[in-house]
N, C-alpha and C positions, 0 to 999 in steps of 0.2 A: 455253727452250734459246739462248742467249748465243752472236750470231754472229761472227765475226772477220771488219771490214770487206775489201774484195778489197783486194791492189794495186796499184795503177796499172800497165800495162804501158805499158813505157817504150819498148816496139816500133814500139810505135803513132802516126799522124801523127795533129796536131791540125788538121781542117779548122776553115778561114776558109771561114765561113757564106756573109758575101757576096761576100767571094770567088767562094767555087764557087756560087752563085747567076750570079752576073755572067760567067762563064765558060760556063755554062750556056746563060743568052741566051744569047752571043756565038756558040756552038754553032748556038742555034735547033734545043733539043733538050728533049723534056718529059723528063721522069724515064725513065716505061717507056721512053721508047723509049733514051735511055744506057741501063737498065740490058740492054735488047736487045742493043747493035748490043758492050757492051763484055765481056757474060757476066759480068755481076754482079748478084747478088740485088736485089730491089728496095728490099729494108730497110734495104740499107747505101747505096745511093743518098739513100735518105729521112735517115739518116743525117748520112748529110758532109754533106746538105742544111740540117741544123739545128745542122752543127760540132762533132760529136764527131768520138771519135777512131775513124780508120780502120786498119784492115790494108795497109800499105805496098804490098802487093801487090794487094789492090783497090779503093788511089784511085791506083797506076801504068796500072792498068787501065781507070779511068775518065779521068784526064783523056788517057789516049793515047787513047779514043775523042771525048774534045772536043778534040783539036789541042791543050793546053794544057803545060807542062812542072805537073810536082807541086811546085817551087816555086813556082807565080804562084797555089798555091789551098791554100796551107799560114798556118798563123800560123807565124810567126816571133820569137822570143826577145829 
């Protein structure tokens, strides 16, 4: 059975792993604590730490919990 590759979801934001981890360190938070504080699932926190694409709503909640702007942690093209 051939499967077509999934199309990229252009509504998602590409997280800059280094910038996200720096923001996490500056906020002095562990991933589990950030998950609880933001109300976002832990797997999304780990995806952001790895530099994956994340839905804007979730990234906004994570950034709010870390007291940073979303533009501070995304890759700029």
